[in-house]
TIMI-2910 file (N, C-alpha, C, CB; in pm, 1 decimal, decimal comma, always signed):
<rs>
+----------+----------+----------+----------+----------+----------+----------+----------+----------+----------+----------+----------+------+
!      n_x !      n_y !      n_z !     ca_x !     ca_y !     ca_z !      c_x !      c_y !      c_z !     cb_x !     cb_y !     cb_z ! resn !
+----------+----------+----------+----------+----------+----------+----------+----------+----------+----------+----------+----------+------+
!  -1584,1 !   +963,2 !   -189,8 !  -1467,3 !  +1048,0 !   -195,9 !  -1507,3 !  +1186,7 !   -243,5 !  -1360,7 !   +987,4 !   -287,9 !  Unk !
!  -1559,5 !  +1268,0 !   -157,6 !  -1597,9 !  +1404,8 !   -191,4 !  -1474,3 !  +1492,4 !   -190,7 !  -1704,4 !  +1459,4 !    -92,9 !  Unk !
!  -1456,0 !  +1567,5 !   -298,0 !  -1339,3 !  +1652,3 !   -309,1 !  -1382,8 !  +1794,3 !   -339,5 !  -1243,6 !  +1600,3 !   -417,1 !  Unk !
!  -1314,4 !  +1890,8 !   -277,8 !  -1341,7 !  +2029,8 !   -309,2 !  -1285,1 !  +2060,2 !   -446,5 !  -1282,2 !  +2124,4 !   -202,2 !  Unk !
!  -1358,8 !  +2136,8 !   -524,4 !  -1309,6 !  +2175,4 !   -654,9 !  -1281,9 !  +2324,0 !   -654,7 !  -1409,8 !  +2138,1 !   -765,6 !  Unk !
!  -1175,8 !  +2360,5 !   -720,8 !  -1136,0 !  +2499,8 !   -732,7 !  -1157,2 !  +2540,5 !   -877,8 !   -986,9 !  +2521,8 !   -687,7 !  Unk !
!  -1201,0 !  +2660,9 !   -898,6 !  -1229,5 !  +2705,1 !  -1035,3 !  -1103,3 !  +2720,8 !  -1119,2 !  -1304,9 !  +2836,1 !  -1032,4 !  Unk !
!   -988,0 !  +2722,9 !  -1057,0 !   -864,3 !  +2749,0 !  -1131,9 !   -780,8 !  +2623,3 !  -1154,3 !   -780,8 !  +2852,2 !  -1059,0 !  Unk !
!   -827,9 !  +2506,1 !  -1113,2 !   -751,7 !  +2381,8 !  -1129,3 !   -841,7 !  +2275,0 !  -1188,8 !   -692,9 !  +2334,1 !   -993,8 !  Unk !
!   -781,5 !  +2194,3 !  -1277,1 !   -854,2 !  +2080,9 !  -1332,2 !   -858,3 !  +1970,7 !  -1227,0 !   -788,4 !  +2030,3 !  -1464,5 !  Unk !
!   -959,7 !  +1887,7 !  -1232,5 !   -968,6 !  +1772,2 !  -1144,1 !   -996,9 !  +1648,9 !  -1229,1 !  -1079,2 !  +1792,3 !  -1035,2 !  Unk !
!   -981,8 !  +1531,9 !  -1167,6 !  -1007,3 !  +1406,6 !  -1237,9 !  -1071,6 !  +1308,5 !  -1141,6 !   -876,4 !  +1347,8 !  -1297,6 !  Unk !
!  -1179,8 !  +1248,4 !  -1184,5 !  -1240,3 !  +1140,8 !  -1108,0 !  -1168,0 !  +1011,6 !  -1145,2 !  -1394,5 !  +1130,5 !  -1135,3 !  Unk !
!  -1109,3 !   +945,8 !  -1045,0 !  -1037,1 !   +821,2 !  -1069,2 !  -1123,6 !   +702,0 !  -1028,9 !   -903,2 !   +819,6 !   -991,7 !  Unk !
!  -1100,9 !   +591,9 !  -1096,5 !  -1170,3 !   +470,1 !  -1057,6 !  -1119,7 !   +429,6 !   -919,3 !  -1148,2 !   +355,4 !  -1162,8 !  Unk !
!  -1196,7 !   +349,6 !   -851,0 !  -1157,6 !   +302,7 !   -717,8 !  -1025,2 !   +226,2 !   -725,0 !  -1268,2 !   +212,9 !   -657,0 !  Unk !
!  -1008,1 !   +144,7 !   -829,3 !   -884,4 !    +66,9 !   -846,0 !   -764,3 !   +159,0 !   -866,0 !   -897,2 !    -29,8 !   -965,6 !  Unk !
!   -778,5 !   +257,1 !   -954,8 !   -667,9 !   +350,8 !   -979,8 !   -634,6 !   +429,1 !   -853,3 !   -703,5 !   +448,1 !  -1094,8 !  Unk !
!   -737,8 !   +477,7 !   -785,3 !   -719,4 !   +553,9 !   -661,9 !   -643,9 !   +470,6 !   -557,2 !   -856,2 !   +599,0 !   -605,9 !  Unk !
!   -688,8 !   +348,1 !   -534,7 !   -624,9 !   +261,9 !   -434,5 !   -480,2 !   +231,0 !   -470,0 !   -702,8 !   +131,9 !   -419,5 !  Unk !
!   -453,8 !   +206,7 !   -599,1 !   -317,0 !   +177,5 !   -642,6 !   -226,1 !   +297,5 !   -618,3 !   -314,7 !   +138,3 !   -791,6 !  Unk !
!   -270,9 !   +416,4 !   -656,4 !   -188,1 !   +536,1 !   -638,4 !   -163,6 !   +564,6 !   -490,4 !   -254,4 !   +657,4 !   -704,9 !  Unk !
!   -267,6 !   +553,2 !   -409,3 !   -252,3 !   +578,0 !   -265,2 !   -159,5 !   +474,5 !   -202,6 !   -389,9 !   +575,6 !   -194,4 !  Unk !
!   -171,5 !   +349,3 !   -244,3 !    -83,3 !   +243,3 !   -192,5 !    +62,6 !   +275,3 !   -224,7 !   -122,3 !   +105,1 !   -252,3 !  Unk !
!    +87,8 !   +315,9 !   -348,7 !   +223,8 !   +352,0 !   -388,6 !   +275,2 !   +470,0 !   -306,8 !   +228,6 !   +385,5 !   -538,2 !  Unk !
!   +190,8 !   +571,4 !   -289,0 !   +233,2 !   +688,8 !   -212,1 !   +258,1 !   +654,8 !    -66,1 !   +128,6 !   +798,8 !   -221,8 !  Unk !
!   +177,3 !   +567,3 !     -9,2 !   +199,6 !   +524,8 !   +129,8 !   +334,1 !   +453,8 !   +144,7 !    +85,6 !   +432,0 !   +176,7 !  Unk !
!   +367,6 !   +370,2 !    +45,9 !   +498,3 !   +302,4 !    +50,5 !   +612,6 !   +402,9 !    +38,7 !   +508,8 !   +197,5 !    -62,1 !  Unk !
!   +597,7 !   +498,9 !    -50,8 !   +701,1 !   +601,7 !    -67,4 !   +714,7 !   +684,3 !    +59,9 !   +668,4 !   +693,4 !   -187,2 !  Unk !
!   +602,4 !   +719,0 !   +119,8 !   +604,0 !   +794,6 !   +245,8 !   +678,9 !   +716,4 !   +353,7 !   +459,5 !   +826,0 !   +292,7 !  Unk !
!   +655,4 !   +586,3 !   +359,5 !   +726,9 !   +501,9 !   +455,7 !   +875,7 !   +498,9 !   +427,2 !   +671,3 !   +360,4 !   +453,8 !  Unk !
!   +912,9 !   +494,3 !   +299,1 !  +1054,6 !   +496,7 !   +263,8 !  +1119,2 !   +627,5 !   +309,6 !  +1072,6 !   +478,4 !   +111,7 !  Unk !
!  +1050,2 !   +738,2 !   +289,9 !  +1104,7 !   +869,2 !   +329,0 !  +1119,1 !   +877,3 !   +480,7 !  +1013,9 !   +984,0 !   +277,8 !  Unk !
!  +1019,2 !   +827,0 !   +553,5 !  +1030,4 !   +824,7 !   +700,0 !  +1149,4 !   +738,6 !   +743,0 !   +899,6 !   +771,1 !   +763,9 !  Unk !
!  +1170,5 !   +627,0 !   +673,1 !  +1284,3 !   +540,7 !   +703,3 !  +1417,0 !   +610,9 !   +678,7 !  +1277,1 !   +414,0 !   +620,4 !  Unk !
!  +1424,5 !   +687,2 !   +571,1 !  +1546,3 !   +763,3 !   +541,5 !  +1571,6 !   +867,5 !   +649,7 !  +1535,8 !   +831,3 !   +403,4 !  Unk !
!  +1467,0 !   +935,0 !   +690,8 !  +1480,9 !  +1035,6 !   +797,3 !  +1533,1 !   +970,5 !   +924,8 !  +1345,4 !  +1105,9 !   +824,7 !  Unk !
!  +1477,8 !   +854,6 !   +958,0 !  +1521,3 !   +783,1 !  +1078,0 !  +1667,6 !   +740,5 !  +1066,5 !  +1432,4 !   +660,2 !  +1102,3 !  Unk !
!  +1708,2 !   +700,3 !   +947,0 !  +1847,8 !   +663,1 !   +925,8 !  +1940,1 !   +781,9 !   +953,2 !  +1868,5 !   +611,3 !   +782,3 !  Unk !
!  +1901,5 !   +899,9 !   +904,3 !  +1981,9 !  +1020,7 !   +928,6 !  +1985,0 !  +1051,1 !  +1078,0 !  +1925,1 !  +1142,6 !   +849,6 !  Unk !
!  +1868,6 !  +1042,5 !  +1142,6 !  +1861,1 !  +1069,6 !  +1287,1 !  +1946,8 !   +971,5 !  +1366,8 !  +1715,3 !  +1062,5 !  +1335,3 !  Unk !
!  +1958,8 !   +848,7 !  +1317,5 !  +2035,8 !   +745,6 !  +1387,1 !  +2179,8 !   +734,6 !  +1338,2 !  +1967,9 !   +612,7 !  +1371,6 !  Unk !
!  +2224,7 !   +836,5 !  +1264,3 !  +2363,2 !   +841,8 !  +1215,6 !  +2402,6 !   +719,6 !  +1132,7 !  +2457,8 !   +855,1 !  +1332,6 !  Unk !
!  +2312,6 !   +674,2 !  +1045,4 !  +2343,3 !   +560,4 !   +958,3 !  +2455,5 !   +598,6 !   +861,3 !  +2216,4 !   +514,8 !   +880,0 !  Unk !
!  +2521,3 !   +497,9 !   +810,9 !  +2631,9 !   +516,0 !   +717,5 !  +2580,3 !   +577,6 !   +587,1 !  +2702,8 !   +380,8 !   +690,0 !  Unk !
!  +2658,5 !   +670,1 !   +530,9 !  +2617,1 !   +748,0 !   +413,4 !  +2570,1 !   +661,5 !   +296,8 !  +2731,2 !   +834,8 !   +367,4 !  Unk !
!  +2646,6 !   +560,1 !   +260,4 !  +2608,0 !   +479,3 !   +144,3 !  +2479,5 !   +400,8 !   +169,3 !  +2720,5 !   +383,4 !   +107,7 !  Unk !
!  +2454,7 !   +363,3 !   +293,6 !  +2328,0 !   +296,2 !   +325,5 !  +2210,7 !   +391,4 !   +301,7 !  +2327,7 !   +246,0 !   +472,5 !  Unk !
!  +2227,1 !   +516,7 !   +342,8 !  +2122,3 !   +617,8 !   +321,6 !  +2104,5 !   +641,9 !   +172,0 !  +2157,5 !   +751,5 !   +394,8 !  Unk !
!  +2215,6 !   +655,9 !   +101,0 !  +2208,3 !   +680,3 !    -43,3 !  +2133,7 !   +568,7 !   -116,1 !  +2348,6 !   +694,8 !   -101,2 !  Unk !
!  +2152,7 !   +445,1 !    -74,3 !  +2082,4 !   +332,6 !   -137,1 !  +1931,3 !   +342,3 !   -112,4 !  +2136,8 !   +198,0 !    -83,2 !  Unk !
!  +1894,2 !   +384,7 !     +7,1 !  +1751,9 !   +400,7 !    +37,8 !  +1691,6 !   +517,4 !    -40,2 !  +1731,8 !   +422,0 !   +188,5 !  Unk !
!  +1768,0 !   +624,5 !    -56,1 !  +1721,2 !   +738,9 !   -135,8 !  +1702,5 !   +694,9 !   -281,1 !  +1822,1 !   +858,6 !   -127,0 !  Unk !
!  +1795,0 !   +614,8 !   -331,4 !  +1783,2 !   +563,4 !   -467,4 !  +1655,8 !   +479,8 !   -482,9 !  +1907,0 !   +479,5 !   -503,8 !  Unk !
!  +1625,4 !   +398,5 !   -384,2 !  +1503,3 !   +316,8 !   -388,5 !  +1378,7 !   +405,4 !   -386,5 !  +1500,1 !   +218,1 !   -269,6 !  Unk !
!  +1381,1 !   +511,6 !   -306,6 !  +1267,6 !   +603,9 !   -300,8 !  +1251,3 !   +676,6 !   -434,0 !  +1286,0 !   +705,7 !   -186,2 !  Unk !
!  +1363,1 !   +717,0 !   -494,6 !  +1356,5 !   +781,0 !   -627,2 !  +1297,1 !   +686,3 !   -730,0 !  +1496,4 !   +826,5 !   -672,6 !  Unk !
!  +1337,2 !   +560,3 !   -726,4 !  +1283,7 !   +461,0 !   -820,3 !  +1133,2 !   +444,0 !   -799,3 !  +1356,2 !   +324,8 !   -803,1 !  Unk !
!  +1089,8 !   +444,9 !   -674,4 !   +946,4 !   +431,8 !   -644,9 !   +869,3 !   +553,3 !   -695,7 !   +923,6 !   +414,4 !   -493,1 !  Unk !
!   +926,3 !   +672,7 !   -680,5 !   +861,5 !   +793,9 !   -732,8 !   +855,6 !   +790,5 !   -885,5 !   +936,7 !   +920,4 !   -685,5 !  Unk !
!   +962,4 !   +744,6 !   -949,3 !   +961,9 !   +733,1 !  -1095,5 !   +856,0 !   +634,3 !  -1141,6 !  +1100,0 !   +689,9 !  -1146,9 !  Unk !
!   +841,8 !   +524,4 !  -1069,9 !   +740,6 !   +425,5 !  -1102,7 !   +600,1 !   +484,9 !  -1086,8 !   +756,8 !   +301,0 !  -1014,1 !  Unk !
!   +579,9 !   +560,8 !   -980,0 !   +452,3 !   +629,8 !   -957,1 !   +422,1 !   +721,7 !  -1075,4 !   +456,0 !   +711,2 !   -824,0 !  Unk !
!   +522,2 !   +800,1 !  -1117,3 !   +503,9 !   +891,5 !  -1230,2 !   +465,2 !   +817,1 !  -1356,9 !   +630,9 !   +971,6 !  -1254,4 !  Unk !
!   +529,0 !   +703,9 !  -1383,3 !   +498,8 !   +626,0 !  -1503,6 !   +354,9 !   +577,8 !  -1503,1 !   +593,5 !   +506,9 !  -1515,4 !  Unk !
!   +309,8 !   +526,9 !  -1389,3 !   +171,9 !   +477,8 !  -1378,2 !    +73,8 !   +593,2 !  -1394,5 !   +149,4 !   +407,0 !  -1242,3 !  Unk !
!    +99,7 !   +705,0 !  -1326,7 !    +10,0 !   +820,0 !  -1335,0 !     +7,0 !   +876,6 !  -1476,3 !    +52,7 !   +928,5 !  -1235,8 !  Unk !
!   +122,4 !   +886,6 !  -1540,7 !   +128,7 !   +937,9 !  -1676,9 !    +53,0 !   +846,7 !  -1773,7 !   +274,4 !   +952,8 !  -1721,3 !  Unk !
!    +71,9 !   +716,8 !  -1761,0 !     +0,1 !   +622,6 !  -1847,5 !   -150,2 !   +636,8 !  -1829,2 !    +43,6 !   +477,9 !  -1818,0 !  Unk !
!   -194,9 !   +644,7 !  -1704,8 !   -338,0 !   +663,1 !  -1677,9 !   -387,4 !   +794,9 !  -1737,3 !   -365,5 !   +659,5 !  -1525,9 !  Unk !
!   -307,1 !   +899,6 !  -1725,4 !   -344,8 !  +1031,1 !  -1778,1 !   -362,6 !  +1025,9 !  -1929,7 !   -238,9 !  +1136,3 !  -1740,9 !  Unk !
!   -267,8 !   +962,8 !  -1998,1 !   -276,0 !   +954,4 !  -2144,0 !   -396,4 !   +871,1 !  -2186,8 !   -146,8 !   +894,4 !  -2201,9 !  Unk !
!   -418,3 !   +757,7 !  -2117,9 !   -527,9 !   +667,7 !  -2154,8 !   -665,5 !   +727,3 !  -2127,1 !   -513,9 !   +537,0 !  -2080,5 !  Unk !
!   -674,3 !   +819,3 !  -2032,3 !   -806,1 !   +873,7 !  -1996,2 !   -818,3 !  +1020,6 !  -2037,6 !   -830,4 !   +859,5 !  -1844,3 !  Unk !
!   -756,6 !  +1109,2 !  -1965,1 !   -772,9 !  +1253,6 !  -1985,6 !   -733,2 !  +1298,2 !  -2125,9 !   -690,9 !  +1329,6 !  -1883,6 !  Unk !
!   -612,7 !  +1260,2 !  -2168,8 !   -562,7 !  +1305,8 !  -2298,8 !   -647,9 !  +1249,7 !  -2411,9 !   -415,6 !  +1264,6 !  -2317,7 !  Unk !
!   -675,3 !  +1120,6 !  -2406,4 !   -757,4 !  +1057,5 !  -2510,0 !   -894,9 !  +1122,2 !  -2519,0 !   -772,0 !   +908,0 !  -2482,5 !  Unk !
!   -958,0 !  +1142,8 !  -2404,9 !  -1091,1 !  +1205,0 !  -2400,3 !  -1087,7 !  +1344,2 !  -2461,6 !  -1142,6 !  +1212,6 !  -2255,4 !  Unk !
!   -988,4 !  +1424,4 !  -2421,1 !   -979,6 !  +1561,0 !  -2471,6 !   -953,3 !  +1564,4 !  -2622,2 !   -870,1 !  +1636,7 !  -2398,1 !  Unk !
!   -868,7 !  +1474,9 !  -2672,0 !   -842,1 !  +1471,3 !  -2816,2 !   -969,7 !  +1435,5 !  -2892,6 !   -729,4 !  +1369,4 !  -2848,7 !  Unk !
!  -1043,5 !  +1337,1 !  -2841,5 !  -1168,8 !  +1298,2 !  -2906,2 !  -1270,9 !  +1411,7 !  -2904,3 !  -1227,2 !  +1174,7 !  -2838,0 !  Unk !
!  -1260,9 !  +1498,2 !  -2802,4 !  -1351,6 !  +1613,9 !  -2793,1 !  -1297,3 !  +1735,6 !  -2867,7 !  -1375,6 !  +1650,1 !  -2646,6 !  Unk !
!  -1183,2 !  +1719,7 !  -2935,5 !  -1127,4 !  +1828,1 !  -3014,1 !  -1046,0 !  +1930,1 !  -2935,0 !  -1236,4 !  +1897,5 !  -3083,2 !  Unk !
!  -1011,6 !  +1898,4 !  -2812,0 !   -933,8 !  +1989,9 !  -2728,0 !   -785,0 !  +1967,4 !  -2753,7 !   -967,3 !  +1969,6 !  -2576,9 !  Unk !
!   -734,5 !  +2028,8 !  -2859,1 !   -596,7 !  +2005,2 !  -2901,5 !   -493,2 !  +2066,4 !  -2807,8 !   -576,7 !  +2059,5 !  -3039,5 !  Unk !
!   -532,7 !  +2160,9 !  -2723,9 !   -437,7 !  +2221,7 !  -2629,9 !   -387,9 !  +2119,5 !  -2527,4 !   -503,0 !  +2340,9 !  -2557,7 !  Unk !
!   -461,3 !  +2011,3 !  -2511,6 !   -419,8 !  +1905,3 !  -2418,7 !   -289,9 !  +1840,0 !  -2465,7 !   -531,0 !  +1798,7 !  -2405,0 !  Unk !
!   -270,6 !  +1829,1 !  -2595,5 !   -147,0 !  +1770,0 !  -2647,8 !    -29,5 !  +1860,3 !  -2611,9 !   -155,4 !  +1749,3 !  -2802,4 !  Unk !
!    -45,7 !  +1990,3 !  -2627,4 !    +61,4 !  +2083,9 !  -2591,3 !    +90,6 !  +2075,8 !  -2440,6 !    +22,5 !  +2229,4 !  -2631,2 !  Unk !
!    -14,2 !  +2064,2 !  -2360,3 !     +3,5 !  +2048,8 !  -2215,6 !    +82,4 !  +1921,1 !  -2184,3 !   -134,1 !  +2045,7 !  -2144,3 !  Unk !
!    +51,0 !  +1812,0 !  -2253,8 !   +121,6 !  +1685,6 !  -2234,2 !   +268,9 !  +1699,1 !  -2274,0 !    +54,2 !  +1573,4 !  -2315,6 !  Unk !
!   +295,3 !  +1763,3 !  -2386,1 !   +433,2 !  +1784,1 !  -2430,7 !   +510,2 !  +1864,7 !  -2326,5 !   +436,4 !  +1856,1 !  -2568,0 !  Unk !
!   +450,9 !  +1971,5 !  -2275,4 !   +516,0 !  +2053,4 !  -2171,9 !   +542,7 !  +1972,7 !  -2045,7 !   +429,6 !  +2175,3 !  -2137,9 !  Unk !
!   +447,7 !  +1890,4 !  -2007,2 !   +463,9 !  +1806,3 !  -1888,8 !   +578,4 !  +1707,8 !  -1908,6 !   +333,3 !  +1730,9 !  -1857,7 !  Unk !
!   +583,4 !  +1643,7 !  -2024,5 !   +690,9 !  +1547,8 !  -2053,1 !   +827,2 !  +1616,1 !  -2053,7 !   +666,5 !  +1478,6 !  -2188,0 !  Unk !
!   +833,2 !  +1736,0 !  -2108,6 !   +960,4 !  +1810,0 !  -2108,8 !  +1006,5 !  +1838,6 !  -1966,8 !   +946,4 !  +1941,9 !  -2187,0 !  Unk !
!   +914,4 !  +1875,1 !  -1878,1 !   +949,3 !  +1901,2 !  -1738,0 !   +992,7 !  +1773,0 !  -1667,6 !   +830,2 !  +1964,2 !  -1663,8 !  Unk !
!   +926,0 !  +1662,5 !  -1696,5 !   +959,7 !  +1535,0 !  -1633,5 !  +1096,3 !  +1483,5 !  -1677,4 !   +853,4 !  +1431,7 !  -1665,5 !  Unk !
!  +1138,7 !  +1521,8 !  -1795,7 !  +1263,3 !  +1468,6 !  -1851,0 !  +1384,6 !  +1556,3 !  -1821,3 !  +1249,4 !  +1451,8 !  -1999,8 !  Unk !
!  +1368,9 !  +1655,7 !  -1739,1 !  +1483,8 !  +1742,4 !  -1702,4 !  +1582,5 !  +1666,1 !  -1620,9 !  +1438,2 !  +1866,4 !  -1624,7 !  Unk !
+----------+----------+----------+----------+----------+----------+----------+----------+----------+----------+----------+----------+------+
</rs>
């Protein structure tokens, strides 16, 4: 998995298991979104579409929870152990944005 790195963005090497889990979740969410689009194209009933949107939102929230947990267990922990206290402020800012 060769990835281009940019000097202005942080990157993270993920384990194969973490990578596969995240991609699997995103593929399912992508399929849900395509299904919602098809429902709109096929003039599906509003509440049926709303239920599918709710399911997609729940899947995205679940993705966020898994990614956040992995971030705290790896990146944040590593940075704190290395004395990089600005990572805690970054985490607090991220959580505030997620909780809007």
